[in-house]
TORKOL-4160 file (C-alpha; in steps of 0.2 Angstrom, whole numbers, padded with zeros to 4 digits, m for minus):
460
<pt num="1" X="0551" Y="0674" Z="m0157"/>
<pt num="2" X="0553" Y="0658" Z="m0148"/>
<pt num="3" X="0549" Y="0656" Z="m0129"/>
<pt num="4" X="0564" Y="0650" Z="m0118"/>
<pt num="5" X="0561" Y="0637" Z="m0105"/>
<pt num="6" X="0575" Y="0634" Z="m0093"/>
<pt num="7" X="0575" Y="0617" Z="m0084"/>
<pt num="8" X="0585" Y="0614" Z="m0068"/>
<pt num="9" X="0588" Y="0595" Z="m0067"/>
<pt num="10" X="0590" Y="0582" Z="m0081"/>
<pt num="11" X="0581" Y="0567" Z="m0074"/>
<pt num="12" X="0563" Y="0561" Z="m0073"/>
<pt num="13" X="0554" Y="0577" Z="m0070"/>
<pt num="14" X="0565" Y="0589" Z="m0080"/>
<pt num="15" X="0567" Y="0579" Z="m0095"/>
<pt num="16" X="0549" Y="0573" Z="m0095"/>
<pt num="17" X="0544" Y="0592" Z="m0094"/>
<pt num="18" X="0556" Y="0597" Z="m0108"/>
<pt num="19" X="0551" Y="0583" Z="m0120"/>
<pt num="20" X="0532" Y="0585" Z="m0117"/>
<pt num="21" X="0533" Y="0604" Z="m0120"/>
<pt num="22" X="0542" Y="0602" Z="m0136"/>
<pt num="23" X="0531" Y="0588" Z="m0142"/>
<pt num="24" X="0515" Y="0599" Z="m0139"/>
<pt num="25" X="0522" Y="0615" Z="m0146"/>
<pt num="26" X="0523" Y="0621" Z="m0164"/>
<pt num="27" X="0540" Y="0621" Z="m0173"/>
<pt num="28" X="0551" Y="0635" Z="m0167"/>
<pt num="29" X="0539" Y="0640" Z="m0153"/>
<pt num="30" X="0550" Y="0634" Z="m0139"/>
<pt num="31" X="0569" Y="0635" Z="m0135"/>
<pt num="32" X="0572" Y="0622" Z="m0121"/>
<pt num="33" X="0588" Y="0623" Z="m0111"/>
<pt num="34" X="0592" Y="0609" Z="m0097"/>
<pt num="35" X="0605" Y="0612" Z="m0084"/>
<pt num="36" X="0611" Y="0595" Z="m0077"/>
<pt num="37" X="0625" Y="0595" Z="m0064"/>
<pt num="38" X="0629" Y="0576" Z="m0066"/>
<pt num="39" X="0635" Y="0565" Z="m0080"/>
<pt num="40" X="0619" Y="0557" Z="m0085"/>
<pt num="41" X="0601" Y="0561" Z="m0090"/>
<pt num="42" X="0585" Y="0551" Z="m0088"/>
<pt num="43" X="0590" Y="0536" Z="m0078"/>
<pt num="44" X="0582" Y="0525" Z="m0066"/>
<pt num="45" X="0589" Y="0528" Z="m0048"/>
<pt num="46" X="0577" Y="0515" Z="m0042"/>
<pt num="47" X="0587" Y="0502" Z="m0051"/>
<pt num="48" X="0604" Y="0506" Z="m0044"/>
<pt num="49" X="0603" Y="0493" Z="m0029"/>
<pt num="50" X="0599" Y="0479" Z="m0042"/>
<pt num="51" X="0614" Y="0485" Z="m0053"/>
<pt num="52" X="0625" Y="0483" Z="m0037"/>
<pt num="53" X="0618" Y="0466" Z="m0033"/>
<pt num="54" X="0622" Y="0460" Z="m0051"/>
<pt num="55" X="0603" Y="0457" Z="m0056"/>
<pt num="56" X="0606" Y="0471" Z="m0069"/>
<pt num="57" X="0623" Y="0468" Z="m0078"/>
<pt num="58" X="0627" Y="0486" Z="m0083"/>
<pt num="59" X="0623" Y="0503" Z="m0077"/>
<pt num="60" X="0620" Y="0509" Z="m0095"/>
<pt num="61" X="0604" Y="0498" Z="m0094"/>
<pt num="62" X="0597" Y="0510" Z="m0082"/>
<pt num="63" X="0598" Y="0525" Z="m0094"/>
<pt num="64" X="0582" Y="0528" Z="m0103"/>
<pt num="65" X="0589" Y="0542" Z="m0114"/>
<pt num="66" X="0606" Y="0550" Z="m0115"/>
<pt num="67" X="0611" Y="0568" Z="m0117"/>
<pt num="68" X="0614" Y="0566" Z="m0135"/>
<pt num="69" X="0598" Y="0558" Z="m0138"/>
<pt num="70" X="0589" Y="0572" Z="m0130"/>
<pt num="71" X="0599" Y="0585" Z="m0140"/>
<pt num="72" X="0594" Y="0576" Z="m0156"/>
<pt num="73" X="0576" Y="0579" Z="m0151"/>
<pt num="74" X="0579" Y="0597" Z="m0150"/>
<pt num="75" X="0584" Y="0600" Z="m0132"/>
<pt num="76" X="0599" Y="0610" Z="m0127"/>
<pt num="77" X="0606" Y="0599" Z="m0113"/>
<pt num="78" X="0621" Y="0607" Z="m0104"/>
<pt num="79" X="0629" Y="0593" Z="m0093"/>
<pt num="80" X="0640" Y="0596" Z="m0078"/>
<pt num="81" X="0632" Y="0613" Z="m0076"/>
<pt num="82" X="0622" Y="0620" Z="m0061"/>
<pt num="83" X="0611" Y="0634" Z="m0057"/>
<pt num="84" X="0618" Y="0644" Z="m0042"/>
<pt num="85" X="0604" Y="0657" Z="m0040"/>
<pt num="86" X="0587" Y="0661" Z="m0047"/>
<pt num="87" X="0581" Y="0679" Z="m0049"/>
<pt num="88" X="0562" Y="0679" Z="m0051"/>
<pt num="89" X="0561" Y="0698" Z="m0055"/>
<pt num="90" X="0574" Y="0698" Z="m0069"/>
<pt num="91" X="0568" Y="0680" Z="m0074"/>
<pt num="92" X="0586" Y="0674" Z="m0075"/>
<pt num="93" X="0597" Y="0660" Z="m0068"/>
<pt num="94" X="0615" Y="0661" Z="m0062"/>
<pt num="95" X="0624" Y="0647" Z="m0070"/>
<pt num="96" X="0641" Y="0639" Z="m0066"/>
<pt num="97" X="0651" Y="0625" Z="m0075"/>
<pt num="98" X="0657" Y="0612" Z="m0063"/>
<pt num="99" X="0672" Y="0607" Z="m0073"/>
<pt num="100" X="0678" Y="0624" Z="m0080"/>
<pt num="101" X="0671" Y="0636" Z="m0067"/>
<pt num="102" X="0663" Y="0647" Z="m0081"/>
<pt num="103" X="0649" Y="0658" Z="m0075"/>
<pt num="104" X="0635" Y="0667" Z="m0084"/>
<pt num="105" X="0617" Y="0673" Z="m0083"/>
<pt num="106" X="0603" Y="0664" Z="m0092"/>
<pt num="107" X="0586" Y="0672" Z="m0095"/>
<pt num="108" X="0570" Y="0662" Z="m0096"/>
<pt num="109" X="0552" Y="0664" Z="m0100"/>
<pt num="110" X="0547" Y="0649" Z="m0090"/>
<pt num="111" X="0557" Y="0640" Z="m0077"/>
<pt num="112" X="0556" Y="0622" Z="m0072"/>
<pt num="113" X="0564" Y="0617" Z="m0055"/>
<pt num="114" X="0567" Y="0599" Z="m0055"/>
<pt num="115" X="0582" Y="0598" Z="m0043"/>
<pt num="116" X="0577" Y="0582" Z="m0035"/>
<pt num="117" X="0582" Y="0577" Z="m0017"/>
<pt num="118" X="0598" Y="0575" Z="m0007"/>
<pt num="119" X="0602" Y="0561" Z="0005"/>
<pt num="120" X="0600" Y="0564" Z="0024"/>
<pt num="121" X="0617" Y="0563" Z="0031"/>
<pt num="122" X="0619" Y="0567" Z="0049"/>
<pt num="123" X="0635" Y="0577" Z="0055"/>
<pt num="124" X="0643" Y="0562" Z="0062"/>
<pt num="125" X="0662" Y="0560" Z="0066"/>
<pt num="126" X="0671" Y="0551" Z="0052"/>
<pt num="127" X="0656" Y="0553" Z="0040"/>
<pt num="128" X="0667" Y="0559" Z="0026"/>
<pt num="129" X="0678" Y="0544" Z="0026"/>
<pt num="130" X="0682" Y="0533" Z="0011"/>
<pt num="131" X="0671" Y="0518" Z="0009"/>
<pt num="132" X="0655" Y="0527" Z="0015"/>
<pt num="133" X="0642" Y="0529" Z="0001"/>
<pt num="134" X="0625" Y="0536" Z="m0002"/>
<pt num="135" X="0614" Y="0529" Z="m0016"/>
<pt num="136" X="0606" Y="0544" Z="m0024"/>
<pt num="137" X="0613" Y="0545" Z="m0041"/>
<pt num="138" X="0620" Y="0534" Z="m0055"/>
<pt num="139" X="0638" Y="0542" Z="m0051"/>
<pt num="140" X="0636" Y="0535" Z="m0033"/>
<pt num="141" X="0631" Y="0518" Z="m0040"/>
<pt num="142" X="0647" Y="0518" Z="m0051"/>
<pt num="143" X="0657" Y="0522" Z="m0035"/>
<pt num="144" X="0650" Y="0508" Z="m0026"/>
<pt num="145" X="0652" Y="0495" Z="m0040"/>
<pt num="146" X="0670" Y="0501" Z="m0042"/>
<pt num="147" X="0674" Y="0500" Z="m0024"/>
<pt num="148" X="0667" Y="0483" Z="m0022"/>
<pt num="149" X="0678" Y="0477" Z="m0037"/>
<pt num="150" X="0694" Y="0485" Z="m0031"/>
<pt num="151" X="0695" Y="0477" Z="m0014"/>
<pt num="152" X="0690" Y="0463" Z="m0003"/>
<pt num="153" X="0675" Y="0469" Z="0005"/>
<pt num="154" X="0669" Y="0456" Z="0018"/>
<pt num="155" X="0659" Y="0466" Z="0030"/>
<pt num="156" X="0646" Y="0479" Z="0026"/>
<pt num="157" X="0635" Y="0490" Z="0037"/>
<pt num="158" X="0619" Y="0498" Z="0030"/>
<pt num="159" X="0613" Y="0513" Z="0040"/>
<pt num="160" X="0594" Y="0514" Z="0039"/>
<pt num="161" X="0581" Y="0501" Z="0035"/>
<pt num="162" X="0570" Y="0510" Z="0023"/>
<pt num="163" X="0568" Y="0507" Z="0005"/>
<pt num="164" X="0586" Y="0510" Z="0000"/>
<pt num="165" X="0592" Y="0502" Z="0016"/>
<pt num="166" X="0584" Y="0485" Z="0014"/>
<pt num="167" X="0587" Y="0485" Z="m0005"/>
<pt num="168" X="0606" Y="0488" Z="m0002"/>
<pt num="169" X="0606" Y="0476" Z="0011"/>
<pt num="170" X="0600" Y="0463" Z="m0001"/>
<pt num="171" X="0613" Y="0468" Z="m0014"/>
<pt num="172" X="0627" Y="0466" Z="m0001"/>
<pt num="173" X="0620" Y="0448" Z="0004"/>
<pt num="174" X="0618" Y="0443" Z="m0014"/>
<pt num="175" X="0637" Y="0448" Z="m0017"/>
<pt num="176" X="0641" Y="0436" Z="m0002"/>
<pt num="177" X="0646" Y="0450" Z="0010"/>
<pt num="178" X="0642" Y="0449" Z="0029"/>
<pt num="179" X="0629" Y="0462" Z="0031"/>
<pt num="180" X="0623" Y="0472" Z="0047"/>
<pt num="181" X="0608" Y="0484" Z="0046"/>
<pt num="182" X="0607" Y="0497" Z="0059"/>
<pt num="183" X="0590" Y="0506" Z="0061"/>
<pt num="184" X="0585" Y="0518" Z="0075"/>
<pt num="185" X="0567" Y="0513" Z="0075"/>
<pt num="186" X="0560" Y="0498" Z="0084"/>
<pt num="187" X="0558" Y="0488" Z="0068"/>
<pt num="188" X="0565" Y="0490" Z="0051"/>
<pt num="189" X="0555" Y="0498" Z="0037"/>
<pt num="190" X="0545" Y="0511" Z="0046"/>
<pt num="191" X="0534" Y="0514" Z="0031"/>
<pt num="192" X="0524" Y="0500" Z="0038"/>
<pt num="193" X="0518" Y="0497" Z="0055"/>
<pt num="194" X="0529" Y="0488" Z="0068"/>
<pt num="195" X="0520" Y="0472" Z="0068"/>
<pt num="196" X="0523" Y="0471" Z="0049"/>
<pt num="197" X="0541" Y="0477" Z="0051"/>
<pt num="198" X="0544" Y="0462" Z="0063"/>
<pt num="199" X="0540" Y="0451" Z="0049"/>
<pt num="200" X="0552" Y="0460" Z="0038"/>
<pt num="201" X="0566" Y="0458" Z="0052"/>
<pt num="202" X="0563" Y="0440" Z="0053"/>
<pt num="203" X="0565" Y="0438" Z="0034"/>
<pt num="204" X="0581" Y="0448" Z="0034"/>
<pt num="205" X="0588" Y="0438" Z="0048"/>
<pt num="206" X="0583" Y="0422" Z="0039"/>
<pt num="207" X="0594" Y="0428" Z="0024"/>
<pt num="208" X="0609" Y="0429" Z="0036"/>
<pt num="209" X="0608" Y="0448" Z="0040"/>
<pt num="210" X="0611" Y="0455" Z="0057"/>
<pt num="211" X="0597" Y="0468" Z="0061"/>
<pt num="212" X="0601" Y="0480" Z="0075"/>
<pt num="213" X="0586" Y="0491" Z="0079"/>
<pt num="214" X="0582" Y="0504" Z="0092"/>
<pt num="215" X="0599" Y="0512" Z="0091"/>
<pt num="216" X="0606" Y="0527" Z="0082"/>
<pt num="217" X="0623" Y="0528" Z="0074"/>
<pt num="218" X="0635" Y="0538" Z="0084"/>
<pt num="219" X="0650" Y="0539" Z="0072"/>
<pt num="220" X="0663" Y="0530" Z="0061"/>
<pt num="221" X="0680" Y="0523" Z="0065"/>
<pt num="222" X="0693" Y="0528" Z="0052"/>
<pt num="223" X="0709" Y="0520" Z="0048"/>
<pt num="224" X="0726" Y="0528" Z="0045"/>
<pt num="225" X="0722" Y="0526" Z="0026"/>
<pt num="226" X="0707" Y="0537" Z="0028"/>
<pt num="227" X="0695" Y="0522" Z="0025"/>
<pt num="228" X="0680" Y="0517" Z="0036"/>
<pt num="229" X="0684" Y="0503" Z="0048"/>
<pt num="230" X="0669" Y="0502" Z="0059"/>
<pt num="231" X="0652" Y="0510" Z="0064"/>
<pt num="232" X="0648" Y="0515" Z="0082"/>
<pt num="233" X="0630" Y="0513" Z="0087"/>
<pt num="234" X="0624" Y="0512" Z="0105"/>
<pt num="235" X="0636" Y="0503" Z="0116"/>
<pt num="236" X="0643" Y="0492" Z="0101"/>
<pt num="237" X="0655" Y="0494" Z="0087"/>
<pt num="238" X="0652" Y="0485" Z="0071"/>
<pt num="239" X="0667" Y="0482" Z="0059"/>
<pt num="240" X="0664" Y="0488" Z="0041"/>
<pt num="241" X="0674" Y="0487" Z="0025"/>
<pt num="242" X="0660" Y="0497" Z="0017"/>
<pt num="243" X="0646" Y="0507" Z="0023"/>
<pt num="244" X="0630" Y="0512" Z="0014"/>
<pt num="245" X="0620" Y="0526" Z="0021"/>
<pt num="246" X="0601" Y="0523" Z="0018"/>
<pt num="247" X="0593" Y="0536" Z="0030"/>
<pt num="248" X="0581" Y="0543" Z="0017"/>
<pt num="249" X="0581" Y="0560" Z="0007"/>
<pt num="250" X="0575" Y="0577" Z="0009"/>
<pt num="251" X="0569" Y="0589" Z="m0005"/>
<pt num="252" X="0583" Y="0599" Z="m0014"/>
<pt num="253" X="0574" Y="0615" Z="m0012"/>
<pt num="254" X="0587" Y="0627" Z="m0005"/>
<pt num="255" X="0589" Y="0636" Z="m0022"/>
<pt num="256" X="0570" Y="0639" Z="m0023"/>
<pt num="257" X="0569" Y="0645" Z="m0005"/>
<pt num="258" X="0583" Y="0657" Z="m0008"/>
<pt num="259" X="0573" Y="0664" Z="m0023"/>
<pt num="260" X="0558" Y="0667" Z="m0011"/>
<pt num="261" X="0547" Y="0653" Z="m0017"/>
<pt num="262" X="0536" Y="0645" Z="m0004"/>
<pt num="263" X="0542" Y="0629" Z="0005"/>
<pt num="264" X="0530" Y="0618" Z="0014"/>
<pt num="265" X="0531" Y="0609" Z="0031"/>
<pt num="266" X="0538" Y="0594" Z="0022"/>
<pt num="267" X="0553" Y="0604" Z="0015"/>
<pt num="268" X="0547" Y="0603" Z="m0003"/>
<pt num="269" X="0542" Y="0617" Z="m0015"/>
<pt num="270" X="0524" Y="0622" Z="m0014"/>
<pt num="271" X="0514" Y="0622" Z="m0030"/>
<pt num="272" X="0496" Y="0623" Z="m0036"/>
<pt num="273" X="0488" Y="0608" Z="m0044"/>
<pt num="274" X="0496" Y="0613" Z="m0061"/>
<pt num="275" X="0513" Y="0611" Z="m0052"/>
<pt num="276" X="0516" Y="0630" Z="m0054"/>
<pt num="277" X="0525" Y="0638" Z="m0039"/>
<pt num="278" X="0524" Y="0656" Z="m0045"/>
<pt num="279" X="0519" Y="0664" Z="m0062"/>
<pt num="280" X="0530" Y="0656" Z="m0075"/>
<pt num="281" X="0539" Y="0645" Z="m0062"/>
<pt num="282" X="0535" Y="0626" Z="m0061"/>
<pt num="283" X="0542" Y="0613" Z="m0049"/>
<pt num="284" X="0540" Y="0594" Z="m0048"/>
<pt num="285" X="0548" Y="0578" Z="m0043"/>
<pt num="286" X="0558" Y="0575" Z="m0027"/>
<pt num="287" X="0560" Y="0594" Z="m0024"/>
<pt num="288" X="0541" Y="0597" Z="m0023"/>
<pt num="289" X="0528" Y="0595" Z="m0010"/>
<pt num="290" X="0512" Y="0586" Z="m0015"/>
<pt num="291" X="0494" Y="0584" Z="m0009"/>
<pt num="292" X="0490" Y="0568" Z="0001"/>
<pt num="293" X="0472" Y="0563" Z="m0004"/>
<pt num="294" X="0468" Y="0555" Z="0012"/>
<pt num="295" X="0475" Y="0568" Z="0025"/>
<pt num="296" X="0473" Y="0583" Z="0014"/>
<pt num="297" X="0491" Y="0588" Z="0020"/>
<pt num="298" X="0507" Y="0592" Z="0010"/>
<pt num="299" X="0519" Y="0578" Z="0010"/>
<pt num="300" X="0536" Y="0574" Z="0002"/>
<pt num="301" X="0536" Y="0557" Z="m0007"/>
<pt num="302" X="0552" Y="0554" Z="m0018"/>
<pt num="303" X="0546" Y="0541" Z="m0031"/>
<pt num="304" X="0550" Y="0541" Z="m0050"/>
<pt num="305" X="0532" Y="0537" Z="m0054"/>
<pt num="306" X="0526" Y="0554" Z="m0047"/>
<pt num="307" X="0541" Y="0563" Z="m0054"/>
<pt num="308" X="0537" Y="0557" Z="m0072"/>
<pt num="309" X="0519" Y="0562" Z="m0070"/>
<pt num="310" X="0524" Y="0579" Z="m0063"/>
<pt num="311" X="0535" Y="0582" Z="m0078"/>
<pt num="312" X="0522" Y="0578" Z="m0091"/>
<pt num="313" X="0509" Y="0589" Z="m0082"/>
<pt num="314" X="0522" Y="0604" Z="m0082"/>
<pt num="315" X="0526" Y="0602" Z="m0100"/>
<pt num="316" X="0508" Y="0601" Z="m0105"/>
<pt num="317" X="0504" Y="0617" Z="m0096"/>
<pt num="318" X="0519" Y="0626" Z="m0103"/>
<pt num="319" X="0514" Y="0621" Z="m0120"/>
<pt num="320" X="0497" Y="0629" Z="m0118"/>
<pt num="321" X="0487" Y="0614" Z="m0113"/>
<pt num="322" X="0480" Y="0609" Z="m0096"/>
<pt num="323" X="0486" Y="0596" Z="m0084"/>
<pt num="324" X="0483" Y="0594" Z="m0065"/>
<pt num="325" X="0491" Y="0583" Z="m0052"/>
<pt num="326" X="0477" Y="0574" Z="m0042"/>
<pt num="327" X="0489" Y="0570" Z="m0027"/>
<pt num="328" X="0496" Y="0554" Z="m0019"/>
<pt num="329" X="0491" Y="0541" Z="m0007"/>
<pt num="330" X="0508" Y="0534" Z="m0003"/>
<pt num="331" X="0508" Y="0518" Z="m0013"/>
<pt num="332" X="0525" Y="0509" Z="m0014"/>
<pt num="333" X="0533" Y="0492" Z="m0016"/>
<pt num="334" X="0550" Y="0485" Z="m0012"/>
<pt num="335" X="0558" Y="0468" Z="m0009"/>
<pt num="336" X="0572" Y="0461" Z="0001"/>
<pt num="337" X="0578" Y="0444" Z="m0006"/>
<pt num="338" X="0562" Y="0434" Z="m0010"/>
<pt num="339" X="0551" Y="0444" Z="0003"/>
<pt num="340" X="0540" Y="0457" Z="m0005"/>
<pt num="341" X="0534" Y="0473" Z="0004"/>
<pt num="342" X="0519" Y="0483" Z="m0002"/>
<pt num="343" X="0510" Y="0498" Z="0007"/>
<pt num="344" X="0497" Y="0511" Z="0002"/>
<pt num="345" X="0487" Y="0524" Z="0011"/>
<pt num="346" X="0490" Y="0527" Z="0029"/>
<pt num="347" X="0499" Y="0517" Z="0043"/>
<pt num="348" X="0492" Y="0517" Z="0060"/>
<pt num="349" X="0504" Y="0530" Z="0065"/>
<pt num="350" X="0499" Y="0541" Z="0051"/>
<pt num="351" X="0480" Y="0538" Z="0054"/>
<pt num="352" X="0482" Y="0543" Z="0072"/>
<pt num="353" X="0492" Y="0559" Z="0068"/>
<pt num="354" X="0478" Y="0566" Z="0058"/>
<pt num="355" X="0464" Y="0560" Z="0070"/>
<pt num="356" X="0456" Y="0546" Z="0060"/>
<pt num="357" X="0446" Y="0533" Z="0070"/>
<pt num="358" X="0450" Y="0516" Z="0063"/>
<pt num="359" X="0449" Y="0498" Z="0064"/>
<pt num="360" X="0464" Y="0487" Z="0059"/>
<pt num="361" X="0464" Y="0469" Z="0054"/>
<pt num="362" X="0477" Y="0456" Z="0049"/>
<pt num="363" X="0475" Y="0440" Z="0039"/>
<pt num="364" X="0487" Y="0427" Z="0033"/>
<pt num="365" X="0485" Y="0419" Z="0017"/>
<pt num="366" X="0494" Y="0411" Z="0002"/>
<pt num="367" X="0499" Y="0418" Z="m0015"/>
<pt num="368" X="0491" Y="0403" Z="m0024"/>
<pt num="369" X="0479" Y="0389" Z="m0020"/>
<pt num="370" X="0486" Y="0380" Z="m0005"/>
<pt num="371" X="0488" Y="0364" Z="m0015"/>
<pt num="372" X="0497" Y="0372" Z="m0029"/>
<pt num="373" X="0516" Y="0368" Z="m0029"/>
<pt num="374" X="0526" Y="0382" Z="m0023"/>
<pt num="375" X="0512" Y="0391" Z="m0014"/>
<pt num="376" X="0520" Y="0405" Z="m0003"/>
<pt num="377" X="0513" Y="0414" Z="0012"/>
<pt num="378" X="0509" Y="0432" Z="0015"/>
<pt num="379" X="0502" Y="0443" Z="0028"/>
<pt num="380" X="0489" Y="0457" Z="0024"/>
<pt num="381" X="0485" Y="0471" Z="0035"/>
<pt num="382" X="0470" Y="0483" Z="0032"/>
<pt num="383" X="0465" Y="0499" Z="0040"/>
<pt num="384" X="0447" Y="0505" Z="0038"/>
<pt num="385" X="0438" Y="0521" Z="0045"/>
<pt num="386" X="0427" Y="0518" Z="0060"/>
<pt num="387" X="0408" Y="0519" Z="0056"/>
<pt num="388" X="0410" Y="0523" Z="0037"/>
<pt num="389" X="0421" Y="0508" Z="0033"/>
<pt num="390" X="0431" Y="0518" Z="0020"/>
<pt num="391" X="0448" Y="0510" Z="0016"/>
<pt num="392" X="0462" Y="0520" Z="0024"/>
<pt num="393" X="0477" Y="0509" Z="0021"/>
<pt num="394" X="0484" Y="0492" Z="0017"/>
<pt num="395" X="0501" Y="0483" Z="0020"/>
<pt num="396" X="0507" Y="0467" Z="0013"/>
<pt num="397" X="0522" Y="0457" Z="0018"/>
<pt num="398" X="0525" Y="0440" Z="0009"/>
<pt num="399" X="0534" Y="0429" Z="m0002"/>
<pt num="400" X="0535" Y="0430" Z="m0021"/>
<pt num="401" X="0518" Y="0434" Z="m0029"/>
<pt num="402" X="0512" Y="0444" Z="m0014"/>
<pt num="403" X="0518" Y="0462" Z="m0017"/>
<pt num="404" X="0508" Y="0468" Z="m0032"/>
<pt num="405" X="0492" Y="0464" Z="m0024"/>
<pt num="406" X="0494" Y="0481" Z="m0015"/>
<pt num="407" X="0488" Y="0489" Z="m0032"/>
<pt num="408" X="0471" Y="0482" Z="m0029"/>
<pt num="409" X="0470" Y="0491" Z="m0012"/>
<pt num="410" X="0478" Y="0507" Z="m0020"/>
<pt num="411" X="0464" Y="0507" Z="m0033"/>
<pt num="412" X="0451" Y="0505" Z="m0020"/>
<pt num="413" X="0458" Y="0520" Z="m0009"/>
<pt num="414" X="0460" Y="0531" Z="m0024"/>
<pt num="415" X="0441" Y="0528" Z="m0028"/>
<pt num="416" X="0435" Y="0530" Z="m0010"/>
<pt num="417" X="0429" Y="0512" Z="m0008"/>
<pt num="418" X="0423" Y="0505" Z="0008"/>
<pt num="419" X="0429" Y="0488" Z="0014"/>
<pt num="420" X="0411" Y="0482" Z="0012"/>
<pt num="421" X="0411" Y="0487" Z="m0006"/>
<pt num="422" X="0428" Y="0478" Z="m0008"/>
<pt num="423" X="0421" Y="0461" Z="m0001"/>
<pt num="424" X="0414" Y="0455" Z="m0017"/>
<pt num="425" X="0425" Y="0463" Z="m0030"/>
<pt num="426" X="0427" Y="0453" Z="m0046"/>
<pt num="427" X="0445" Y="0448" Z="m0044"/>
<pt num="428" X="0453" Y="0435" Z="m0056"/>
<pt num="429" X="0455" Y="0417" Z="m0050"/>
<pt num="430" X="0464" Y="0402" Z="m0055"/>
<pt num="431" X="0474" Y="0390" Z="m0043"/>
<pt num="432" X="0491" Y="0395" Z="m0050"/>
<pt num="433" X="0488" Y="0413" Z="m0045"/>
<pt num="434" X="0477" Y="0414" Z="m0030"/>
<pt num="435" X="0465" Y="0405" Z="m0018"/>
<pt num="436" X="0447" Y="0405" Z="m0022"/>
<pt num="437" X="0446" Y="0419" Z="m0009"/>
<pt num="438" X="0460" Y="0430" Z="m0012"/>
<pt num="439" X="0469" Y="0438" Z="0002"/>
<pt num="440" X="0463" Y="0455" Z="m0003"/>
<pt num="441" X="0445" Y="0449" Z="m0002"/>
<pt num="442" X="0448" Y="0440" Z="0015"/>
<pt num="443" X="0456" Y="0455" Z="0023"/>
<pt num="444" X="0442" Y="0467" Z="0017"/>
<pt num="445" X="0429" Y="0455" Z="0023"/>
<pt num="446" X="0437" Y="0454" Z="0040"/>
<pt num="447" X="0438" Y="0473" Z="0041"/>
<pt num="448" X="0420" Y="0475" Z="0036"/>
<pt num="449" X="0415" Y="0464" Z="0050"/>
<pt num="450" X="0425" Y="0474" Z="0062"/>
<pt num="451" X="0417" Y="0490" Z="0056"/>
<pt num="452" X="0400" Y="0483" Z="0058"/>
<pt num="453" X="0404" Y="0478" Z="0076"/>
<pt num="454" X="0404" Y="0459" Z="0073"/>
<pt num="455" X="0422" Y="0459" Z="0080"/>
<pt num="456" X="0428" Y="0470" Z="0094"/>
<pt num="457" X="0437" Y="0486" Z="0087"/>
<pt num="458" X="0455" Y="0490" Z="0091"/>
<pt num="459" X="0457" Y="0505" Z="0102"/>
<pt num="460" X="0463" Y="0521" Z="0093"/>
């Protein structure tokens, strides 16, 4: 008799878990049912801003595998269907069809919770007006593309200047729309330190954006037709034909919480290293909490890279193998127009929160040899632990060719390297790609000197 796996969510984690489990199991051993409340499976939400900007021509290009392709692989994919409750004792899920309202109970032997994340939307006056959009799903991307095509949108306001905020601000500018970005923090992109955020602000303003920081949005003015007309923030009113909400996301874990599963301080579902939340119950992706390798704490980091790994680990374990997720260090990369932004490990604020003593150094360099035509500038910031010199974090803000250098720092952090050990790393060199002393090496060398006391340490 086959074992039934029920998967809640048909994107990265859910479909990766389903596919991996089927691939490793013998014929007829598993029945896999996936419940997906949307219209699409296995798509790249990270690509939505680039579809809206026109860099990606068609939303279908963001779909890795359709429901029918998954069905042909042996997975029972049920679209426009959601789980409304989980009964862990009965090992069943209450199911509702979103289009026909039909309800039924679905038993399971193994349950995979891959419900993703939901946008952070504060309860503001006028927040339900037409023309205000989130950017969480492919359906929302479709709505934005259609809205931009249907009307003359001359002014956009983006609320929030994190990953989605700066990427959507770029999309609006590329489309020729006058764009204002409103961020409550002192500088945009709080995933990096304020001194690096100031560089991002300069670049955004250089692209013609208006960047308003240090204020929170108070509400939205709505016209008689029900459409947004302006955004109120602080003492100012910013006219808007379209508003993009980019205030981040939170784990979609309420279903798990209602079932009695443990929810961590980050709001995500707590699992062990195998991504198991309870016997026979697994959770991964944006709804789960994960272990941070530097702080030792549970964190919520919503990235497709982690989600796909979680799904593969879950599927392997369900099929009788063994997989463990080793944790995260917060590596991410983004861009706004031709400015690239990379970060890994801890920012100064994060290092202070967990009590690390550290030194911080910043260097400026170029992406290629200085004499190479088209050499671009970049700023690299490094944090190293006092006394030990262990690399704690790095941030890069620079022009084209800068961002992916963050992966060198990520590799060093992952392997517990010190900045002294990094100083003579055998990195590639040719004038079209880097200076003789790459910015990675220069930043590590400066940090090592600071750790050794050759340069006065920054106060903690």
